[in-house]
Structures are given as C-alpha cells and as structure tokens.
N, C-alpha and C positions, 0 to 999 in steps of 0.2 A: 550485394552485400558491401557495405563500407568497411574500409581498412581501419583498426583502432589506431587512434592518434599516438604517435611516440611522445612521451613526457620525459623530461630530465628527472633524474633520480637525486632525491635529498634525503637527508639522516637528521631530522631534528633531534633526536634524544641523544645521538653521538655528539653532535654540535654543541648541546647545551654540557654535557659531560665534558667534552673538550676544553670549552671556555672555562669551567671551573677547575679542571686541569691546569690551564694556564695560569688561573690566579693563584694556585699553590706554589706552582713553580715560580711565579714572580716573588712570592713571600719568601721562598726557599733562596732563591737568586740574592733578595735584599740582605738576608741574613747571611748570606756566604759573603757577601761583599763588607759588611761589617766586620766578619771574620778576619778577612784579609787586610781591611783598614787597622784593625787593633792586633794584628798577628795573634790571634788567640786559637788557631786551627789545632795546637798541639797541647791545650791545657789539660786535655783528658787522654792518655794514651790507652784506654780502653776502648776495643771495638770489636764486635757489634754490640750496643747496647739495646736494650728493649724498649719500645715507645712509651711505656710508663716508667723508664727509670727514673726520672725526676722526682716522681712520688716519694721514692725512698731515700732520696738525697737529703743530707743535712743542709737546710736552708741557711746555715751560718758560713757557708762556703764564700771565703773572702773575694774571689774573683768572679766579676760580672761576665767575663768571657767564657766562664764554665758554663753559665747558663744560656749565653747565647749559642755556644757550640750546640749544646745538648737540644735546645729549641730548634736549631737547623736541623738536627738529626729527625726531630718529630715531624717538622713539616717535610722531610724527605720521606718518610713513611706514608705521610698523606697523599703526596704528590704521586708516589708509587702506586697507589691503591686507585687514586681517580685514573691514572694513566693506564692502568690494568683493568679497569670498567671500561674506560673507552675503547681499548683493544678488543674487549668482549663484545661490546655494543657493534664496533665496527665489522668483526668477523662474523657477529651473528645475523647481518644483513644479507649475508650469503645466500643464494638460492637453496631452497630446502633440498636436504640430503647432501649438502657439500659443505655443511658447517662443522661436523664432528671432528674432523682431522685438525684443521686450524684452531678449533677451540682446545683440543688436546696439546697442540703445539704452545699454545698461549699458556697454558697450566704447565707444561714442561719448562719453560723458561723460568717461571715462578718458583716450581720446586726446586731446579737446579740452582737458583740463587740461596734458596733457603737453605738448603743442604750445605752448598759451599760456605755459608755464612757460619752454620753451626760446626764446622769442621775446625774453626779457630779456636785454639785453647786460649781465653782471654787473659789469664794470669800471667804464665811465664811467657807469652808472646812479647810482653813488654821489656824483657830482658833477653829474648834471643829473638828477633823478628822472622827469621827463617828456621824451620825444621820444628816449630810448634803447632803442627797442625795435625789432624787427624786424617791421613791420607786415604784410609779405607772410605771416609766421607768425601774428602775434598776432589777427587778424581772423578768418582761417579756424578758427582754435583756438576763440576765443570762439565763433563761430557754431555749430560742430558742437557743442561740450561744452553750450552753454546750449540748444541746439535739441534736443538729446538728452534733456536733464534735462526740459525743459518737457514734451515728448512722452512721456516716461517716467511722469511724475506724472499726465498726463491719462489714460495708460492704466491705471494703478493705479486713478484716480478712477472709471473706467468700470466696471472689474471689481468695484469696491465697489458701485456703483449697481446692478448686475447680479446681486449676492450670490454671486459665482463663489467657489467655495472658497478659501480662503487670501487673500482679497483684502485684509483688514484689516492682515495681518501684511506683505503685499507693501508696501502703501502705507507703512507703518511703516519698513520696510527701505528703500524708494526715499528717503524723506524724510531718513532717516539718512545713507544713501550721499551724496545732494547736498549733506547738511549739511556732512558732513565735507570734501568738496572746496570749499566755498565757506570753510569755516573755515581751510584751508590756504591758499587765495589771499589771505583777510583777513590772515592773519599775514605773509605775504610784502608785501603792499601797505602793512601799518603800518609796515614796515621802511623802505620807500623815501619814503612820502608823509606821513611824521609831523611833517618841518618844514614842509609845507604846509598839512595839516589839522589839525594837533594832536593831541591823545590820543584824539580821538573814535573812530576806527578801531581803537585798542587796547580802549576800552570795548567796543564793538561784539564785536571779536574775543574778548573776555573771558566776554561772556555767551553768545555762540554755542557755546561749547565746552559748556556745561551743558546746551543744547538739544540737542546731539548725543547726548549720554550719555543723557538721558531717551527719545530715539527709539531708541536701541539697546535699552535696557532694555525699551521697549515692543514692540520686535520680538521679543525673547525670550520675554517673556511671552505674546504673541499666538500664538507658535510652538509653545507648548506649553500648549494652553488647558485647562480645565476644562468641563464639562458645566453647563447651566443649573440653577439651584436648584431643587429640587423644591416648595420653599415660598417664594413670593414674599411676604415678610412686610413689614409697613411700616417695620419697622427697616431692613430692606434697602434699601429705597426711600428711605428718609431718610438712610441712610449714602451711598447714590449721589449725591444731592443736594448733600450737605455735602462730599464728595470732590471734586465738579465745580466747585464755588464754591471751595474751597480750592485747587485746581489754578491757578485764575485768580488768585487771590491770590498765589500762590508765582512765578508768571510775572511778575506787577507787581514783586514785592519783589524778583526777580532784575535787574530794570532799574535799580530804586534803589541795590541793593548794588553793582553794577557801577561806577555813577556815584559813589558814595561811595569805593570801593577805588581807583579811579584818577584822578578829580578833586578828592574832599573837599568837594562842593558842600553848602553849609547846607540848600538845600531837600529834596535828596535824603537827607540825614542825618535830617530830621524824617519824611519819609515811610519810610524805613526802620524807624525806631523804631515809628511810629503802625502799620505793617503786622505787625511783629514781634507787636504786642499782638493784631490782629486775626487773625493765623495762630494764636496761641496759644488763643483762644477757639475757633476753629474746630475745632482738634485735640481740645481739651476735649469739645465737644459731639460730635464725631465718636466719641470713646472711650464716651460714654454711649449713642448710638445703635448703636454696634458690639457693644455687650458682648452682645447675645443673638443675634448673627450669627456661625454657625459660620464659620471661616476668616477673617473680617474681623477678629476680635478680635487675631490675630498681627500684622495692618498698624498697627491703630490704635495698639496699645501700642508696637510699634517707632518710630512717628510721635512717640509721646510721649517716649521716651528721648532720641530723636535731636534733639528740639526743646528738652529740657532742657540737654543737652550744647551745642547750637546758641547758646542764650541765654546761658549761663555764658560760654562763648568770646567771644561778641559784645561783652558788656558790658566783659570785660577788654580786648579789643582795641580798642573805641572809646575807653576811657579812656587806653589808651596812645598812641592817634592823635591824639585831639582833645582830651582832659580834662586835660593836663599845665599848662595856662594858658600853654602857649606856641604859637606860630603852626603852622599845619598841619604835620605831621611826615610827609613824604612817604614816606622811606625808612627801614626798620627798623634800628636801631642795635644791639640786643642781639638775643642767641639767643631769650629769652623773647618779645620783641616779634614776631620773625619766626614763631615757632612759634605765637602767638595767632592772628595776622593769616591765615598759611597754613592752619591748622586751621579757623577759622571759615568761611573761604570754601570749602575742600574739602568741610567738612561740609555746607555749603549745597547743592552739587551733588548729592551723596548723598540729602538730604531731598527735594529737587526730584525725584529719580529715584524716590524711593519713594513719594511722592505719585502719579506718573504710574503705577508700578506696581499700587498699590492701586486707582486709579480704572479702570483695564483690568480688573483682577479682579472688582470690582463689576459692572462693565458686563457682563461674560462670565457671572456669576452671575444677574443680573436680565434677561440676553437682550438688552439694548440694544447689545453688542457681540459680534457672532457671526462665526464663520469659515465659515459656509455647512456643507453636509454632503454626504456622497455615500455612494452603497450600497456596501456591502463587496464586492460581487463586480463593480463598474464597472471599466474599464480606468484610471480616474485612481488608484484605491486601488492600483494595482500599480507606481506610478513609485516610483524610489528614494528621492525626496526628501520624500515623504509617506506617512503611516501612518494606517489607521484605529484609533481608540481609543474604548474604552468610557468614557460620563461617569462623572468621578469626583466 
C-alpha cells in the first residue's frame, strides 16, 4: 500500500478576497494621506457616521475636505467588511469540527466594535469628549471585543505552534482583522480626543493603516503559497537575512515618517533621512544577493524601482515642506505640493507591503515559513476553503 503524497496547502478564495481587501485598504490610505495633506481630518466632529451618511448631506457643503473625510470613512467600512470576510474564510479552512469557536470569536470582535461605537452619544460628545458615552453599552462592548480578539490571536498562535495546516495564514488574517478594527476605533478617537491629547492619536492612526495593508498582503501571499526551493543556496539564505533586517528598518522608518508628516519634528526628520540612506544600501545589497535566486529577482528589482521613485518624491516633498526658508508649512498650498506629499506617503505604504511580501516568499522558499501539509486523501483536503496544490 502506497502512502498518499503530502501536498502543500493553498487557499485560493482567501487569497482572492485578501487581494480585494488590499485594494480597499490602498484606497483608504490614499484618502487618508489626502486628509493629512490638506489637514481636513477634523472638518466633521461627528463620529461614528453611517456608511450611507453622505446620501443625506446637503451637497452645497463648501468644504471639499468634508467629502474627502466621509468618503474615507466609507472606504473604511468597505475595507473592514472585506477583511472580515477574509478572516471568516481563513478560519473556515480549519479542519471540520474545529471551526465553530474561532468563527464565534471573529463575530465577537465585530459585535464588540459595533456595541462600543453605538455607546457614543454623537451630539453632546462634540462639546464634552469625555463622559458622553453610554457606559452600560461601552464596557460590555469593549470587554467582548477585546476578549474575543485576544482569544482569537492566542488560538492562531496555538495552531502555529502545532504546525496546523494554514496556521501562518490564519494568524496574518487575524492580526489584519484586529488591526483594521483598531484602526477604525483610533480614527474615531482621534476626532474626539484631538483637543485633549494633541496630534499623537493622528500619528498612530496614520502608521496603523500601513501595518494593516502589510498584514492583508501577507495573508494573500501565505494563502497562495509556493513549494520549498529544491536548492537552498547561500544566496537564498543571505537574501532572507537581508529581507528580515530590511523589514525591521522599514518599520522603524514608518515611525519617523508619520512623525515628520504629522508633527514635523526635527529629530524625526534626521532619522527619516538617515534610515532612507540605510534602506537604500540594504536594497542594493539585496539586489546583488538575489541576482542568482530565481523568483527573488522580481521582488528585488521591484524594490529598487519603488525606492528610486520614493527618494525622488521624498526629496521634492521635503524641500516644499521644510526647505523653503520659512517656518514649517503644515498644509499643502498648491496642487504640486499636495501631489508630492500624498504620493510619497502612499508609495511608502506600497514599499512596506512589497518588503513584507518578498520576506514571506523568501521564507516559504527557504522553509522557515510553512503552511503545514496534508495528504491528498485526507478529509481536510475536501473542505471548500482549502485545496491541495503541487509545489511550484
């Protein structure tokens, strides 16, 4: 009797929905960068608003920023729904009999968020940010949402430690789902607590959006895996190490970038320029190491092109914002200034996601990131959310 061949796990439906989620988050980030460029994040002090809120608005509203802000909120709802669907598909791929609890936890995060948002008394909160919530709704909502999120993450980590098929993808999907919920709540708190805590919440809100995009892209990459490389060459190992350190540099660069963009702090400007030089050197070293690694050449060349565009846009944006000889120019005054600032920030989000995708791919080829495997005749292989696939 022959032993059934083990096949790597792939999740085409989860991957497709994750890519759709990434497109929504990209649009959300683009609108968010426009809001920061024109400083219109506080044009409407009312939050939360319904997805259909603009349908009942007087379209003679004189401020374009008002519509940018509300379209941003609409895309926030869309991105949240897509990522919710991705999380449901990801956990639905678990073995039969082990799906009910995680599905209830996914629902618990959603219900907790809705209950917490409904606790806000929208009209009086504009006059008194603290103390204008229905505590009988707020506390249970926060408890259910946070408790469900923590339990879901712990469950994903447990699956990962046991090498359950699809565990890496489910952990990424879970973190992306919890991240987009947190991002939405940060956006609302930024509106109400800006006067009390200053721009810090806006800074955190700006950074979190790029992290959510990276997690969604990571989910898509892990849901559509490749087989382990037949040749574990020194160049592949070196590329993996370079990508890991490059990812750390990019995450630190994200911190300096959002501080520069939102606050213009001089210390953050210096670190931002320094880390841009370091990242440029790392991308160059990666290009050399990946030149003889099939597959990674595409990712390294893409990083080179993105980096070149990012540096050009960054220099022009910096000169327009800080290099005029005048005090810090917070709001873009011309279309060219708005285009440069927005494009630089938007391209930065794409660059970080590209690094995450390349890092995940290199880990799959090297075998340090695995989805586990199952035999082609196992019951798990017959689920509608997962399929066996021959290594590519």
